[in-house]
Each structure stands twice: as C-alpha cells, then as structure tokens.
C-alpha positions in Angstrom: 8.3 -56.3 -14.4 9.3 -56.1 -18.0 12.9 -57.2 -18.4 13.3 -55.9 -22.0 15.5 -52.9 -22.2 16.5 -53.0 -18.5 19.9 -52.6 -16.9 20.7 -55.6 -14.7 23.5 -56.1 -12.2 24.2 -59.7 -11.4 26.2 -59.9 -8.2 28.0 -63.2 -8.0 27.0 -63.5 -11.6 29.7 -65.9 -12.7 28.7 -68.6 -10.3 26.5 -71.6 -10.8 23.2 -70.0 -10.1 24.2 -66.6 -11.5 25.1 -68.0 -14.9 21.8 -70.0 -15.1 19.9 -66.8 -14.4 21.9 -64.8 -16.9 21.2 -67.5 -19.6 17.5 -67.2 -18.8 17.7 -63.4 -19.0 19.2 -63.1 -22.5 16.1 -64.2 -24.5 14.2 -61.5 -22.7 16.4 -58.8 -24.3 17.7 -56.6 -21.4 19.8 -53.7 -22.5 22.7 -54.6 -20.3 23.8 -57.4 -18.0 26.8 -56.7 -15.7 28.4 -59.9 -14.5 30.1 -59.1 -11.2 32.4 -61.7 -9.7 35.1 -61.9 -7.0 37.9 -62.4 -9.4 38.6 -60.9 -12.8 39.1 -64.3 -14.6 35.7 -65.5 -13.3 33.9 -62.4 -14.6 35.7 -62.6 -18.0 34.9 -66.3 -18.3 31.2 -65.7 -17.5 31.0 -62.9 -20.1 32.8 -65.0 -22.7 30.4 -67.8 -22.3 27.3 -65.6 -22.4 28.5 -63.6 -25.3 29.0 -66.7 -27.4 25.3 -67.5 -27.3 23.0 -66.7 -30.2 20.5 -64.9 -28.0 23.2 -62.6 -26.6 23.0 -60.4 -29.8 22.0 -56.8 -28.9 22.6 -57.3 -25.2 25.6 -55.5 -23.7 27.4 -57.9 -21.3 30.1 -56.4 -19.1 32.5 -58.0 -16.6 33.2 -56.5 -13.2 35.2 -57.9 -10.3 36.3 -57.4 -6.8 35.1 -58.0 -3.2 32.0 -55.9 -2.7 32.6 -55.8 1.1 35.8 -53.8 0.5 36.6 -50.5 -1.2 37.3 -50.0 -4.9 41.0 -49.4 -4.3 41.3 -52.9 -2.9 40.0 -54.6 -6.1 43.2 -56.5 -6.7 43.6 -57.4 -3.0 41.9 -60.0 -0.8 40.6 -59.4 2.7 43.2 -61.8 4.0 46.0 -59.7 2.6 44.5 -56.6 4.1 44.4 -58.1 7.6 48.2 -58.6 7.4 48.8 -54.8 7.4 48.0 -52.1 10.0 46.4 -49.9 7.3 44.3 -52.7 5.9 42.9 -53.7 9.3 42.2 -50.0 10.2 40.3 -49.6 6.9 38.1 -52.6 7.5 37.4 -51.5 11.1 36.6 -48.0 10.0 34.0 -49.4 7.6 32.5 -51.7 10.2 32.5 -49.5 13.3 33.0 -45.9 12.1 30.4 -43.2 11.9 27.9 -43.6 9.1 27.8 -40.5 6.9 27.0 -40.2 3.2 30.6 -40.3 2.2 31.1 -43.5 4.2 28.4 -45.3 2.2 29.9 -44.0 -1.1 33.4 -45.4 -0.5 32.5 -49.1 -1.0 32.9 -51.1 -4.2 29.3 -52.1 -3.9 28.2 -48.5 -4.1 30.5 -47.7 -7.0 29.1 -50.6 -9.1 25.5 -49.6 -8.4 26.2 -45.9 -8.9 28.1 -46.4 -12.1 25.6 -48.7 -13.8 22.4 -47.5 -12.1 20.7 -50.9 -12.6 16.9 -51.1 -12.5 17.3 -54.7 -11.4 19.8 -56.3 -9.1 20.0 -60.0 -8.7 22.3 -60.9 -5.8 23.8 -64.4 -6.0 26.7 -63.8 -3.6 26.7 -66.4 -0.8 26.8 -63.6 1.8 26.3 -65.9 4.8 29.3 -68.0 3.8 31.5 -65.0 3.0 30.8 -63.7 6.5 30.5 -66.8 8.7 33.6 -68.6 7.3 35.9 -65.9 8.6 35.5 -68.1 11.7 35.0 -66.0 14.8 35.2 -69.1 17.0 38.8 -70.0 15.9 39.9 -66.4 16.3 38.5 -66.3 19.8 40.0 -69.6 20.7 43.5 -68.5 19.5 43.3 -65.3 21.6 42.2 -67.3 24.7 45.0 -69.8 24.3 47.5 -67.0 24.0 46.3 -65.4 27.2 46.1 -68.7 29.1 49.7 -69.5 28.1 50.9 -66.2 29.7 51.0 -64.3 26.4 49.4 -60.9 25.7 47.4 -60.3 22.5 48.8 -57.5 20.3 46.8 -54.7 18.9 46.9 -56.5 15.6 45.4 -59.7 17.2 42.5 -57.7 18.7 41.9 -55.8 15.5 41.9 -58.9 13.4 39.5 -60.6 15.8 37.1 -57.6 15.7 36.9 -57.9 11.9 35.5 -61.4 12.2 32.4 -60.3 14.1 29.4 -61.4 12.0 26.6 -58.9 12.7 28.5 -55.7 12.1 29.5 -57.0 8.7 26.0 -58.0 7.8 24.4 -54.8 9.1 26.9 -52.5 7.3 26.5 -54.5 4.1 22.7 -54.2 4.1 22.8 -50.5 5.1 25.2 -49.7 2.3 23.2 -51.7 -0.2 20.0 -50.0 0.6 21.6 -46.5 0.4 23.1 -47.3 -3.0 19.9 -48.7 -4.4 17.8 -45.7 -3.2 20.4 -43.4 -4.7 20.4 -45.2 -8.0 16.6 -45.6 -8.0 16.9 -49.4 -8.4 13.4 -50.8 -8.8 13.9 -54.5 -8.0 16.3 -56.4 -5.8 16.2 -60.2 -5.6 18.5 -62.2 -3.3 19.5 -65.8 -3.7 19.8 -66.8 -0.1 20.7 -69.9 1.8 19.5 -71.9 4.8 23.1 -72.6 5.7 22.5 -76.4 5.9 21.1 -77.2 2.5 17.6 -77.5 4.1 18.7 -80.1 6.6 18.1 -79.8 10.4 20.5 -79.5 13.3 21.3 -83.2 12.8 23.1 -82.5 9.5 26.0 -84.9 9.1 27.9 -82.7 6.7 29.8 -80.6 9.2 33.2 -79.1 9.9 34.2 -80.6 13.2 33.3 -83.2 15.8 30.5 -80.9 16.8 27.3 -81.7 15.0 26.6 -79.3 13.6 29.7 -77.2 13.9 29.7 -73.7 15.3 30.9 -72.5 11.9 28.0 -74.1 10.1 25.5 -72.8 12.6 27.0 -69.3 12.2 26.4 -69.5 8.5 22.7 -70.5 9.1 22.4 -67.7 11.7 23.8 -65.1 9.4 21.5 -66.3 6.6 18.5 -66.0 8.9 19.4 -62.6 10.1 19.9 -61.5 6.5 16.4 -62.6 5.6 14.9 -60.5 8.4 16.9 -57.5 7.3 15.6 -58.0 3.7 12.1 -58.2 5.2 12.7 -54.8 6.8 14.2 -53.5 3.6 11.0 -54.4 1.8 9.1 -52.3 4.3 11.2 -49.1 3.7 9.6 -46.3 1.7 11.3 -45.2 -1.6 13.2 -48.5 -1.8 13.1 -51.3 -4.4 10.8 -54.3 -4.5 12.7 -56.8 -2.4 12.5 -60.6 -2.7 14.5 -63.6 -1.6 14.6 -67.1 -3.1 16.2 -69.5 -0.7 17.2 -72.9 -2.0 17.1 -75.6 0.6 18.9 -78.5 -1.1 22.3 -79.1 -2.6 22.6 -76.9 -5.8 24.3 -78.8 -8.7 25.8 -78.9 -11.2 28.0 -77.0 -13.6 29.8 -79.7 -15.4 31.0 -83.3 -15.1 34.5 -84.2 -16.4 37.7 -86.0 -15.9 40.8 -84.0 -15.1 43.0 -82.4 -12.4 41.1 -82.0 -9.1 41.6 -78.5 -7.6 40.8 -77.5 -4.0 40.4 -73.7 -3.4 41.7 -73.2 -6.9 44.9 -75.2 -6.3 45.9 -78.7 -7.5 46.1 -81.4 -4.8 49.6 -82.9 -4.9 49.6 -86.7 -5.0 51.8 -88.1 -2.2 52.5 -91.6 -0.9 53.4 -92.9 2.6 55.1 -96.2 3.3 56.6 -95.9 6.8 54.2 -95.8 9.7 54.6 -93.4 12.7 53.8 -94.3 16.3 50.4 -92.8 17.1 51.9 -91.0 20.0 54.2 -89.0 17.8 52.1 -88.7 14.7 50.7 -85.3 15.5 52.0 -82.0 16.7 54.1 -79.1 15.5 57.4 -81.1 15.3 56.0 -84.2 13.7 58.3 -85.7 11.0 56.1 -86.3 8.0 57.4 -89.2 6.0 55.3 -88.7 2.9 56.8 -89.1 -0.6 55.9 -86.5 -3.3 55.1 -88.4 -6.5 55.5 -85.3 -8.6 51.9 -85.7 -9.8 48.6 -84.1 -8.9 45.3 -85.9 -8.2 43.3 -86.5 -11.3 39.9 -88.2 -11.4 36.2 -88.0 -12.4 34.4 -85.1 -10.7 31.3 -83.1 -10.7 31.7 -79.3 -10.5 29.2 -77.9 -8.0 30.3 -74.3 -8.5 30.9 -72.4 -5.3 30.5 -75.7 -3.3 33.6 -77.2 -5.0 34.3 -80.5 -6.8 32.5 -83.7 -5.7 33.7 -87.2 -6.5 31.1 -89.6 -7.7 30.8 -91.2 -4.3 30.6 -87.8 -2.5 27.9 -86.6 -4.9 26.0 -89.9 -4.5 26.0 -89.4 -0.7 25.0 -85.8 -0.5 22.2 -86.1 -3.1 20.8 -89.4 -1.8 17.2 -89.4 -0.6 17.1 -88.5 3.0 20.3 -86.5 2.7 20.6 -83.0 1.3 19.1 -84.1 -2.0 19.3 -81.9 -5.1 17.9 -78.8 -6.8 19.3 -77.6 -10.1 20.4 -74.0 -10.9 18.0 -73.9 -13.8 15.0 -74.4 -11.4 16.3 -71.6 -9.2 16.6 -69.4 -12.3 13.0 -70.2 -13.4 11.8 -69.1 -10.0 13.8 -65.9 -10.3 12.5 -65.0 -13.7 8.9 -65.7 -12.6 9.2 -63.4 -9.6 10.8 -60.7 -11.8 7.9 -61.0 -14.3 5.3 -60.7 -11.5 4.3 -64.4 -11.4 4.4 -65.4 -7.8 6.1 -68.8 -7.2 5.4 -69.2 -3.5 9.2 -69.3 -3.0 9.7 -65.7 -2.0 11.0 -65.6 1.6 10.2 -61.9 2.0 6.6 -62.4 0.9 6.3 -65.4 3.1 7.4 -63.4 6.1 5.0 -60.7 5.2 2.2 -63.2 5.1 3.2 -65.1 8.2 3.8 -62.2 10.6 1.0 -60.6 12.6 0.6 -56.9 12.1 -1.7 -54.3 13.6 -5.3 -55.5 14.4 -8.7 -54.0 14.8 -8.7 -55.1 18.5 -5.3 -53.4 18.9 -6.7 -50.2 17.6 -9.8 -50.4 19.9 -7.7 -51.2 23.0 -5.4 -48.3 22.2 -8.2 -45.9 22.5 -9.3 -47.4 25.8 -5.8 -47.2 27.1 -5.4 -43.5 26.1 -8.7 -42.6 27.8 -7.8 -44.4 31.0 -4.3 -42.8 31.1 -5.9 -39.3 30.6 -8.3 -40.1 33.5 -5.4 -41.0 35.8 -3.5 -37.8 34.7 -6.5 -35.7 35.8 -6.9 -37.7 39.1 -3.3 -37.2 40.1 -2.7 -33.8 38.6 0.3 -34.8 36.5 1.2 -34.9 32.8 2.7 -38.1 31.4 5.1 -37.0 28.7 8.3 -39.1 28.4 10.5 -41.4 30.5 13.3 -42.0 27.9 12.7 -45.7 27.8 11.1 -45.9 24.3 13.8 -43.9 22.6 15.5 -42.4 20.7 16.2 -39.2 22.8 14.9 -37.2 19.9 11.4 -38.6 20.8 11.6 -37.3 24.4 12.8 -33.9 23.0 9.8 -33.7 20.6 7.3 -34.7 23.2 8.5 -32.2 25.8 8.6 -29.4 23.2 5.1 -30.4 22.1 4.0 -30.2 25.8 5.4 -26.7 26.0 3.3 -25.7 23.0 0.3 -27.3 24.6 0.8 -25.2 27.8 1.5 -22.0 25.9 -1.3 -22.1 23.3 -5.0 -22.9 23.5 -5.1 -24.9 20.3 -3.3 -25.9 17.2 -4.5 -22.9 15.2 -2.9 -20.5 17.8 0.4 -22.5 17.6 0.4 -22.1 13.8 0.6 -18.3 14.2 3.2 -18.3 17.0 5.9 -15.6 17.1 9.2 -17.4 17.5 10.9 -14.7 19.7 7.9 -14.4 22.0 7.4 -18.1 22.3 11.1 -18.5 23.2 10.7 -16.0 26.0 7.4 -17.6 27.2 8.8 -21.1 27.1 11.9 -19.9 29.1 9.6 -18.4 31.8 7.5 -21.5 31.9 10.4 -23.8 32.6 11.9 -21.3 35.1 8.7 -21.1 37.1 7.4 -24.7 36.8 10.0 -26.6 38.8 8.2 -30.0 38.4 8.0 -29.7 34.7 11.7 -28.7 34.5 12.6 -31.6 36.7 10.6 -34.1 34.6 12.8 -33.2 31.7 16.3 -33.1 33.1 15.7 -36.2 35.4 15.4 -38.5 32.4 18.6 -37.3 30.8 17.2 -34.7 28.4 19.1 -31.3 28.8 17.4 -28.0 28.2 19.2 -25.6 25.8 18.4 -22.0 26.9 17.0 -19.4 24.6 20.4 -17.6 24.2 22.0 -20.9 22.9 24.8 -20.3 25.5 23.5 -22.0 28.6 22.4 -25.6 29.3 20.3 -27.1 32.1 21.2 -30.7 32.6 20.9 -33.4 35.2 23.5 -35.9 36.5 23.5 -37.8 33.1 22.6 -36.9 29.5 21.3 -39.1 26.8 22.9 -37.2 24.0 26.3 -36.0 25.0 28.7 -34.4 22.4 32.3 -35.2 22.1 34.6 -33.3 24.3 36.4 -30.2 23.0 34.1 -29.8 20.1 32.2 -26.6 19.1 28.5 -26.4 19.5 26.4 -28.0 16.8 22.6 -27.6 16.4 22.6 -31.3 15.6 23.1 -32.1 19.3 19.9 -30.2 20.2 18.1 -31.9 17.3 19.0 -35.3 18.5 17.8 -35.0 22.1 17.8 -31.6 23.8 14.8 -29.5 24.6 15.6 -26.4 22.6 14.3 -23.0 23.7 16.0 -20.9 21.0 13.7 -18.9 18.7 14.9 -21.0 15.7 13.4 -24.1 17.3 10.0 -22.5 17.6 10.2 -21.4 14.0 10.5 -25.0 13.1 7.5 -25.9 15.3 5.4 -23.2 13.6 6.1 -24.9 10.3 5.3 -28.3 11.7 2.1 -27.3 13.3 1.0 -25.6 10.0 1.8 -28.7 8.0 0.0 -30.9 10.5 -3.1 -28.7 10.4 -3.0 -28.6 6.6 -2.8 -32.3 6.3 -5.8 -32.7 8.6 -7.7 -30.1 6.7 -6.9 -31.6 3.3 -7.9 -35.2 4.4 -11.3 -36.3 3.4 -13.6 -37.3 6.2 -15.2 -40.7 6.7 -18.3 -39.5 4.7 -16.1 -39.8 1.6 -15.3 -43.5 2.2 -12.6 -45.5 4.1 -9.6 -44.0 2.2 -8.7 -41.6 5.0 -5.5 -42.6 6.9 -5.6 -40.3 9.9 -5.9 -40.8 13.6 -9.3 -39.6 14.8 -7.8 -37.6 17.6 -5.8 -35.6 15.1 -9.1 -33.9 14.0 -9.8 -32.4 17.4 -7.6 -29.3 16.9 -6.0 -29.9 20.3 -2.3 -29.8 20.7 -1.3 -33.4 21.5 2.4 -34.0 22.0 2.2 -37.7 21.0 0.3 -36.9 17.8 2.8 -34.1 16.9 5.8 -36.4 17.5 4.2 -39.2 15.4 3.7 -36.6 12.6 7.3 -35.6 12.7 8.6 -39.2 12.7 6.2 -40.2 9.9 6.7 -37.3 7.5 9.6 -35.1 8.4 11.9 -38.1 9.4 10.4 -40.3 6.6 9.8 -43.1 9.2 6.4 -44.1 8.0 5.3 -47.7 8.2 4.3 -48.8 4.6 3.0 -52.3 5.4 0.5 -53.5 8.0 
C-alpha cells in the first residue's frame, strides 16, 4: 500500500514502538499522522518531537488523548476514578454488557477518533492485553471471597466493580467496536502491535508478579493476547473490512533513552527513606505495623534505561532481562521496519494473522466429496422412514431453524423454484396456514424444538413449553422477534420469500457453467431447480445477512 498522501491513526502512538513507527512513516510523506495517547502530555510530547524533524515538513501531525476503552466525555478521567462512583460503574457495565445497537458503538472514544479522522491506515500500538489483564480479576475475586468468609456481605458496588474486571467482555466489545468503526470509516489497513504476554518466554518465565510461576496475572495477559490474535484472525476474514495484520514481538522491547536522573515509578518519584531500628519478624507485617523508616527528604536518583511502557530499568535489571537465555532484546526500530514492510506489501514472515491463515486447515476436496455422500445417504433414510429432516435447533441461531422450516413450507406448497418465484403472498399465507393446521406432525416438529409459529393474522401464536426467542415482557409486538426465530405465516413473510427465491434463481441463471471454466462458485445442487430448504437458508445467510466466508 502506498503510504504517501494517506491519513494514518497511530493508537498508542507516543509510546516506544509508536514513535519508532511514526519516525519511519514521515519520509514516506503521509498527509496526516494522528498521535493518540492515554494522556495529553504524552501526545503533545510525541507531536513536538516528530514536528521538529526535518522530514516532518508537509505532514500534518495531530495530538489526541484519552482512554479508548471509555467514552469521549471521560477523556479527562481515568477508569479507576470512574469505578469510585455509581454513575461511572454503571456506564462501564452498560458498555460491556448492554445491548449492542448502532448508537452503542458510536458512543466510544475509539469510534469518535476513527470517525473524525477517517484514517485509511490504523496502526495500533496500545498494549491491549496489559490494559485489560492488569485490572486483576484474581485479586478482585479474592477480596470478595475474603469478605464473605469473614461474615461480611459484598455491596452492589463491590459486585459491579468486580464485573468490570472480567477480561473477555472487555476484549470482545473492544474488537466489535473497532471493527464497526473501521467499516464505517472505510479504513483500508489495520495493523496491531501485539504481545505474547511473556516476552517470548515459556511458562517457566522468572519475571513474574507473585510466588506463583508464572503468576495468574501474567498468564491472564498472555491469554488475552492470544484471544486477541484469534479475534484479529476472524476480523481479517470479514467482508468489507480492512486488511488486518498483527506483528507480535517476542522479546523485551528497548530502549527509548539512557540517562541519569530522578527515578519515577508509575510517573511518581520514589522517596528515599532509611531504616535503622529493626522490628521483630513477628510484628513486622500487618495493618497495624509501626514503620520506623526515616524520610530523607530526597528522591531516588540513578542511572537508568527508559524502556517506554515497561518502565525504567537499572543497569543490573537491564543486564538480567536482556541476557542470553533470558527475555533477550528486540529494538523498536526493528519492529517499525517490519510494520513499514507489511504496509508496503513486502511480507516479512512476522504477520501473525497471515501465519494463522497459513497454518489452519480449511475446507478440503475430500470434505466436499464426503458432504455429497452424506446428503445422499440422509435423503435415502428420509425416504425409508417417511420423514423430513429439517431442524433440531442445535446448530443455531433460531433464525436458521425459522428459515429452514419456512423453506420446507415452500417445498410442500410449490412444485419447483420457478413456481415459488411467482407466489401470491395472500394465497401462500392461507395455504401455509392450512398445511400446518392439517399436518400435526409437521407442526409438532416446529414447536417441539422451541420455534413458535406466528399465525397469518399476526395476532395468534402457536408455541410449545419453551421458546428460543422470547420477547421481553410487557412490550409491544415487533416484527424483529419473528425475524429472529419464529415461523411467520403472515403474507408479508411470503412476500420476502418471493424476492429471495427470485434472487436465488437469478443468481443461478447468471452463473456461468463449468463449460466456461472453474470460476463458478455455486453448489451443484442449486442448479436443479428444486426447492431445498438448506440451500435457501445458506443463500440468505451468505448474501442477505452478509455472512459469507471469504477465505478457505
């Protein structure tokens, strides 16, 4: 992809890797680079550094800031601050567990950034796995358990705060929102800088957070990172989406600078204290311990290496982590080189999404051949036993069962697809109603698996002891309920089916046969002119619902 003249959004752009990538982008003359950071000062510093370079002339460089997992109105707040208030917790929970409608996607800061700048290229350097996993679900759960065991009772606030730490809902919502925003903005290329969670080391990693080796928190980070990669793999298989790639460094990433000065941890100086009087070991720990340290009035100063998001390392710490056989080292410039190469269409062999594509086993010739054998054998058994095998509501969603049964009604009412294309909606509604009234076994097949039947007048409903798609109580009827999983006998439903059958027939008619080469992408059975419920449902899922598989 040509970078010149493009709008580029760099998420986490002020970090160690983000800045290395931005420096490599400048000579390639993009029209705009947006440096998005968590804090305003980080974004401003990144823009200031980039703007001072000679090759920045003619490139618009813009700072943006805020937590992309929150809403724009919370730009000046942290997640931790939100969790202290009822409204803040409610907002986070609504975004994680509420219904997903178009307006819900649009209310995030991430959507606002992508919608405002409409970038053709997004390079995502946010350490998403760390941001999610270090909320520490395990500590939250332990605190609630300790409270209960001591006779206490968790408050609503305790439970709400715990729910906000659940990892997968956060990751799922983030990826769903990102994909929606990119498709809306017509973003063409998305590249994620991922992580293994362990710097490429195995489960014996010595750099951990507790006596556990590795700690549950560290494994959570690795687990979220792995789940994220698979979601990116699926994102890359979604029609009308951007090209999706992930570069996943598996070594310690360093460094930004080496200097002498004040050592800061989490942005704060470390006060220098001294201790002279020893405490008995038995009373040296606990809530009421009397700490006898002396504040020297100074802060720790030393020589350190700035490893960006990973903090400051002393000489000895850096020597340890980067030693052969330990985490070892990769530089941000090498990561940036790989990113630029992937953007330019020069494969590096380091794209995780491409590697998953290459390593997974897709459909096979043998699978296709055996499918045909299975279908023929099942049809033979249908004839032997005098039954029709339509749906059991185990594959899902309920909409599939609805489509299959409605397709079977068409098959019983019309001799072939051509006749169904000319159906009269009112007449078909009446005939379908009589069919289900007279054929008790067919009717039972439908309602027994949890699929209700909406009668032709739209007022009555036949249902069994349980229903797969049950509306909320005390709500007015919505056609969407029927669309999601009710057999619908109303004339409007058969009007839709007439259109579907016509589109299906036209697609078959306009498809070139095998005599014109192998370019045809159509099931052989679709050419028979018969009404096949499974073929019709597959057609609806593939084209009407835009659920087509784009990679094999």
